[in-house]
NURO-656028 format. One record per residue (C-alpha): x, y, z; residue in one letter. Coordinates in steps of 0.25 Angstrom, whole numbers, plus 5000, padded with zeros to 4 digits. Layout:
BEGIN
XYZA;...
REM end
This chain:
BEGIN
515654575401X;516354465409X;517254425398X;517654575397X;517954575412X;518754445411X;519654505400X;519854635408X;520154555420X;521154465412X;521854585406X;522054655420X;522554525426X;523554515414X;523954655416X;524154635431X;525054515428X;525854585418X;526154695428X;526654595438X;527654535428X;528954615423X;528954655409X;529954555405X;529054445410X;527754485403X;528054405391X;528254275398X;527454155393X;526854045401X;526653915394X;526253775399X;526653645394X;526453495398X;527553385399X;528053325386X;528153195393X;527553135405X;528053015412X;527852935425X;529152925433X;528452845444X;527152825450X;526552965453X;527853035447X;527653095433X;528653165424X;528253285415X;529353315406X;529153445398X;530453425389X;530953565391X;531153645403X;530453785404X;530353875416X;528953855422X;528153775432X;527353645433X;525853655435X;525153535441X;523553535442X;523053505456X;521853435451X;522853315448X;523253305462X;522453255475X;522453335487X;523653285496X;524453235485X;525953265485X;526353325472X;527853325469X;528353405456X;529753405451X;530253495440X;531553495433X;532453535422X;533353415421X;532953265418X;533653145423X;533353005419X;531953045415X;531653125428X;531853265433X;533253275438X;533053315453X;534553355455X;534853425442X;535953515448X;536353655446X;535153745444X;534453645435X;533053655440X;532253545448X;531153575458X;530253485466X;528953525473X;528053435482X;526653485485X;525453425493X;524153445485X;523053525493X;521653575489X;522053725490X;523153715480X;522953785466X;522453705454X;523853705448X;525153675456X;526353745451X;527853695452X;528953725456X;528453785469X;529853825474X;530653935467X;532153965467X;532654075476X;533754105466X;532954135454X;531754205461X;532554305469X;533654415467X;533854445452X;533054335447X;531954365437X;530654325444X;529454255437X;528154335437X;527254295449X;526254225440X;527254135435X;527754085448X;528953985450X;529553925438X;530753845435X;531353775423X;530953625422X;530753525411X;530053415418X;529153395430X;528953265439X;527653255446X;527453165458X;526053145464X;525053035468X;523953095460X;523953075445X;524253205438X;523753215424X;524653265413X;523753385411X;523953425425X;525353465424X;525853585416X;527153665415X;526953815414X;528253885409X;528654025406X;529554095395X;529554225388X;528754245376X;529354155365X;529054125351X;529253975350X;529553925336X;529954055330X;531454005329X;531853865324X;533153795321X;533453655316X;534853605311X;535553475307X;536153475321X;535153415331X;536053465343X;535953605338X;534453595336X;534353545350X;535153655355X;534353765348X;533053705355X;533753695368X;534253845367X;532853895361X;532153825373X;533053885383X;532854025377X;531354015378X;531253945391X;532254035399X;531454165396X;530454125408X;530854245416X;530554355406X;532054395405X;533254305401X;533754245414X;534954155417X;534154035420X;533353985431X;534453985442X;534454135443X;533354195433X;534254315431X;534554395418X;535954395414X;536554465402X;537354345397X;536054255398X;535254375391X;536154385379X;536154235376X;534654225379X;534454345370X;535254285358X;534554155358X;533154205361X;533254295349X;533654175341X;532254115343X;531254225346X;530954365344X;530454395358X;531554495361X;531054565373X;531554465384X;532954495379X;532654645380X;532054635393X;533254555398X;534154655393X;533354765400X;533454695413X;534954665412X;535354805408X;534854845422X;535254715429X;536554665425X;537354545430X;538754545434X;539654505422X;540354605415X;540154545401X;538654535403X;538554685405X;539154695391X;538254585386X;537054675386X;537554755374X;537454625366X;536054595372X;535554725368X;536254715354X;535554585351X;534254645355X;534454755345X;534954665334X;533754575335X;532654675338X;533154805332X;532654875344X;533654975350X;532855005363X;533554925373X;534954985368X;534355125368X;533755105382X;535055045388X;536155125380X;536755195391X;536755065400X;537354985388X;538455095387X;538855065402X;538754915400X;539854925390X;540654935403X;541655035396X;541755105409X;542654985413X;543655015401X;545055055402X;545755135391X;545755035380X;544255005382X;544454865389X;543554845401X;543754785415X;542854755427X;543954745437X;544854845444X;543754935449X;543254975435X;541754955439X;541255075445X;539855095451X;539555195440X;539655085430X;538954975438X;537855065441X;537755105426X;537554965422X;536654935433X;537554835439X;537254785454X;537854675461X;537554545455X;537954415461X;538754485471X;539554555460X;539654705463X;540354735449X;540354665436X;541354545433X;541854485421X;541154345418X;541754295404X;540854165406X;540054095417X;540254025426X;541654075429X;542753995435X;542653965450X;541253995449X;540653975463X;539553875458X;540453785450X;541653795460X;542953865461X;543653765452X;542653795441X;543353845428X;542153925423X;541653945409X;542554055404X;543753965399X;544654005410X;544454155407X;545454235414X;544854365420X;545754485420X;545454635422X;545154655407X;544454525401X;544254505386X;542854445387X;542354575395X;543054665385X;542454585373X;541054615378X;541454755381X;541854775366X;540554705361X;539754805370X;540454925364X;540154875350X;538754855353X;538654995360X;539155055347X;538054985339X;537055035350X;537455175349X;537455175334X;536055125334X;535555225344X;536255345336X;537255365347X;538455385337X;539455445346X;539255335356X;539355225345X;540755285341X;541155285356X;540755135358X;541355095344X;542755165348X;542655095362X;542454965356X;543554975346X;544455015358X;544054895366X;544254795354X;545654845352X;545954835367X;545354695368X;546254645356X;547454705362X;547254655376X;546554515374X;546854465360X;548154385359X;548854445346X;549454305343X;548354205346X;547254295343X;546554245356X;545854325367X;546454325381X;545454335393X;546054465399X;547054565399X;547954495409X;547854345405X;548354265393X;547154165395X;546354145383X;544854095385X;543754055375X;542954175381X;543954285378X;544054235364X;542554205360X;542054335366X;543054415359X;542754335346X;541254355348X;541354505350X;542254535339X;543554565345X;544454475337X;544954495323X;544554395312X;545954345311X;545854315326X;544554235326X;545154095321X;546154085333X;544954115342X;544054015336X;545053905337X;545353945351X;543853935354X;543753805346X;544853745356X;543953795368X;542653735364X;541453785373X;542353855383X;541253935389X;539853935395X;538553935389X;538554085390X;539954095384X;539554005372X;538654115366X;539854205364X;540854095360X;539854045349X;539554185344X;541054205343X;541254085335X;540054105326X;540454245324X;541854205320X;541354105310X;541653975318X;540253925317X;540753775317X;541453795330X;540253865336X;539353755331X;540253645337X;540153715351X;538653725350X;538453585347X;539553525355X;539153405364X;540053425376X;539753465390X;539953615386X;538853615376X;537353635373X;537253485370X;537553465385X;536353545389X;535453455381X;536253335386X;535953375401X;534453385397X;534253535398X;533153595390X;533753735391X;535153785390X;536053765402X;536753875410X;538053805408X;538553695399X;538453595410X;538353585426X;539853565426X;540053705422X;539053765430X;538453675441X;537353775444X;536853785430X;535353795426X;534653725414X;533953845409X;534953955405X;534754015391X;536154075391X;536553935386X;535753955373X;536754005364X;536553905353X;535153965350X;535754095346X;536954035339X;536053955330X;535354075325X;536454175326X;537654095322X;537253965316X;536154005307X;536654145309X;535454235307X;535654365314X;535154505313X;536154595306X;535554725311X;534654755322X;533154715320X;533554595312X;533254655299X;534554605293X;535154475296X;536554405295X;536454255291X;537754185292X;537554045295X;538653955302X;537953815302X;539153745307X;539053595304X;537553595302X;536953545289X;535553615291X;534853705299X;533653795299X;532953895308X;532054015310X;532654135317X;531654245322X;531954385322X;531154515324X;531054535309X;530554385307X;531054245306X;532354205299X;532354065292X;533653995290X;534053865285X;535353795281X;535653665274X;537053605271X;537153485261X;538153425252X;537753515241X;537453645247X;537253735259X;535953805259X;535453925268X;534053975268X;533854105275X;532454175277X;532554315283X;531354385289X;530654475279X;531154625278X;532554575282X;533854545275X;535154485279X;536554435274X;536854295273X;538354265275X;539054135274X;540454085272X;540454005259X;540253855262X;541453775257X;541253715243X;540153815239X;539953815223X;538853905222X;537853985230X;536353995227X;535554105233X;534054085232X;534353995220X;535254095213X;536754055212X;537854145217X;539354125216X;540054095229X;540854215235X;542454205233X;542754245247X;541854135253X;540854225260X;539454225256X;538554345259X;537154365254X;536054475257X;534754395260X;533354425263X;532054345263X;532354195260X;533754165255X;534254025251X;535754015250X;536453885244X;537953865244X;538053755234X;539253665236X;
REM end
């Protein structure tokens, strides 16, 4: 009887706790770990290094301490010369608490004991009360006269439900392997709030963060509800950039593509229509946020309220912008000198993509008249875009309607969203080659997507594995265990070290290097079109709602071998440009003649081995 009452009491407590926690946080997981390495820095001063940062808190058992003892606990993300960096700069986290031990204190003492005002007020997503204060940290330094035993120190950390080990990747490039793990860990650890947020500085959901978080999260797990919950949140609580309103169509599209579930699109269909911002269009279909075009009716319809003292939407292109108040008035920004006009190419590239997706949404929902309308509007915008922004001689894209300036952003967004003709792409690719990584970590998602979409995988791979300052290698070099908000503090002095919008390489590896992508909603059919760049081998497991896809690649002097294992009850199309020097093709041991046009296509299902014999 007592056991039964205990079970009922436990159930009631669980229900009470769940009622106090928002729906989007009810799948948060609390875990505990102990330091990977413990070392004595000085007498009474011990370093506990956990190897990787997580969002959490440090617990010290009071039984290890004598009453009256002074306990000092330092927590930090950044290491410097074997210790925690106490002045890491920007918003790289460091905390220090001093506590005098008394008999009335609880059995476990938790640190940090002071929170940040910025990420616990205003629009910030608050942690559940039972979690309390947390911050991202990799290591702890503990100072005490008492000898604290190893088992008396624990880190308790939070993240959303995550299936570790479901996805794997390994290649012949050790840097690419390290970047995959850096980004994978970033995706797991930054789900601590239950929604995708922008990092620890603000803990606010933003559309741009959500899209990159989502694509990289879907590359390693089939827990899709955090993306869906974030989308729900952002549809009702948008940020200020114009492009980010238009980004929500992509967020909902990718959710549909990977899950096959139309419920979010059906729920928000009318709002998605407003978020195309076609109310801002002139006669030829191009949109502008200037000149008084933003009416209260539009802003109310998209649920926009003043954000960061901005009463209306503003174009962003990339972030930070030039003259940013944090970096100083002379800061040139991350938009490659983009010249803002009344009608901007980047905003209109987004607008075009949103209209295309609305056409697809309308067709899927059986709204055929709407679909025809969106399709017609998209065609009109594409025509106007090409007339206003694309130089007919150079084939490059201008920033705006009243400038001749040509930025990387104007070109890679147009290329990514299908606004250029095939005959124009080579000029754009060469222009982007001359620019290098001329964008932020956010912009890199779209630059890399554009390059891979255009078949410039070698250039894209060189950018991913570059070792300059504007690179993911630089994040590793600085010592971060999560992706940074910017390439380096010189580009954003107030950057944080826990920003998953820097995790583009993770989804590039699955979607663009291995190139295993759903070909239709619900991941029942796949496109497999690898772009391995200079790799000599790679292998990985990619999870989908329909099961695990296994992929491997090996390039030797004699042959190139691809092995693809699709989930049961699915099929796909393998596409590959015929490797130079191919003499014959073997498919599951059977010979095939190489195609004369140099393009190899093969329907596949189950386990398929394809050998290009040199």
